[in-house]
C-alpha positions, 0 to 999 in steps of 0.5 A: 500500500502506498504512502498516505493512502489510509485513514488511521483510526486511533482508539482506547478501550472505552467502548465508544460507538464505532459505527463511523468505521463502516462509513470511512470504509466506503471511501478509504482503506483504514488502519485501526490501531490502539493508542498503545500500539500507535507508531511512526509507521502508522503516521507515515502511511496516513492520509488522515487521523481520526481519534476517538478516545476519552480525553478525560482519562489520564490512561488514554491522554498520557500515551496519546500526548506522547505519540502525537509529538512524534515528528512523522505526525506533522502535517497530517490532519486530525479529526477528534470524535468527542464524547460530549461538547465541553470546554475541557474536551475541546481544549484537549483536542486543540492542544493535541493538534486537532484540525477539526472535532465533532461530537459522535455519534452524529448523523451519517451525512454530517460525519461524511461531510466533515470527513470529505472536507478534511481529506479534500484539504490534503488532496488539494495540497497534492494538487500543487504538484500539478501544472498551473493549468491542470490545477486550475482545470481540476478545481474549477471543473469539480466545483462546476460539476458539484453545482450541476449535480445540485441544480439537477437534484433541485430541479434547476436548469444546469448552466451550460456556459459554466460547464463549457468553460470548465471543459475548455480548461480540461482540454487545454490542460490535457493537450498541454500536459498530458493525462497521467498527472491529471488522472492521479490527482482526480483519483484522490477525490473522495466522491466516487461519482464526481471522480468517475465523471472527471475521469471519463471526461479526461479519457474522452478528451484523450480519445478525441485528441488521438483521432485529431478531432477539432476543438469544438468536437473535443468540447462536445466530447468533454461535456458529454463525459463530465455529464454522462452520469448526471442522472445519478443525481436522482439515485439514492446516496445509500446506493451510490455510496454502498460499500459493497456490490449492489443487490438485484433490486438496487441494480434496478434503481441504479440502471435508471440513471441514463433515463434520468439523464434524459429527463434532466438534459431535456431541460435546456437546449443541449447538443443532441450528441451530449444527450446521446452520450449521457443516455446511451453509454450503457448500450451494448452492440449485441442489444442487451444494454440499457435503457433503449436496447440499441443494437449494432449500428444503432449505437453511435460512435460517441456512445461506443467511445463513452462506453469504453471510457466508462468501463475502463474507469470502473475497472481501474478505479478503487472502490471499498469493495474492490481493489484498483486494476492496472491499465494493462489488465483492464484493457485485456479484459475489455478486449474480451468484451466483444458484443458489448464494446467496439473492439477496434475502438478499444484498441484505439483507446489503448493507444490514446491513454497508455502513459507511454503514448503521452506527449504534448499535443496541438489541437485544432 
């Protein structure tokens, strides 16, 4: 496991409610460790520390103070789960280097929001390694994507202008600096739906650049990519964020998201190609896909390209219930998906996205 990829949860023996552990597992690998077992190695591999101990108990407080002075702990954000909100616990948490603190138990939504905000601080520091163009594209597009999902949830019209402008930034960043660093940065985002949408967008841009399409067509590809799962705005979070494979009944609900995309994008004068990408990226060449059961030539090139980017992103991204897969292994699997994917296009995709193929591009 790579450095800074786990959330370390530090506990004592006071028997507090640890339901939050399952919430953390939805998004991150965890390292569950007692105060007395905590070591420098635990700090070195941590993205975030969550501390749930009795701050009024000297048997917990004394060893925790000693461990928190280890140099390797520096710069790692710390979330304290307090037993109750009182001055003594707040002061102790702050003295021990708290980045934030909440009383636990608390509503799951509040806990997840707090966790996401702390992890995002760390991730944004990592984004500093990107070029200025890449960092700007990532920050702007994630904010615009968040706004688009919120507007869809609330029945508001999605801003095409902001999305097109953010897609222009992504195109510029990909054309200038390639795909690898961009994808590595996106992979650290805690929200899987946003992460996946951004990755599909990036893959489609690289696909388009590989075929030397003009800039207006790249913009349409990127717009379709970033919005391809907008229908998931209507999918319950308990299904989207489920830390396990979905049941048959849950899949019925999940499979509605392309049809939901059609409903959402019917509001506003969206390019038909963008609508095609969002609605038909789960169609299969043998006619067994959804939502319309398109077959063969009925499935457009755009839907075929997006299906490839979608499957590749799903295979190579890590989820709580499965590890990530190498690009090479994912492509090998996809080359065996005849009847689902367009195999000649899969081969072209491999040439477009493999790291060794990256170079500085000029687009028209």
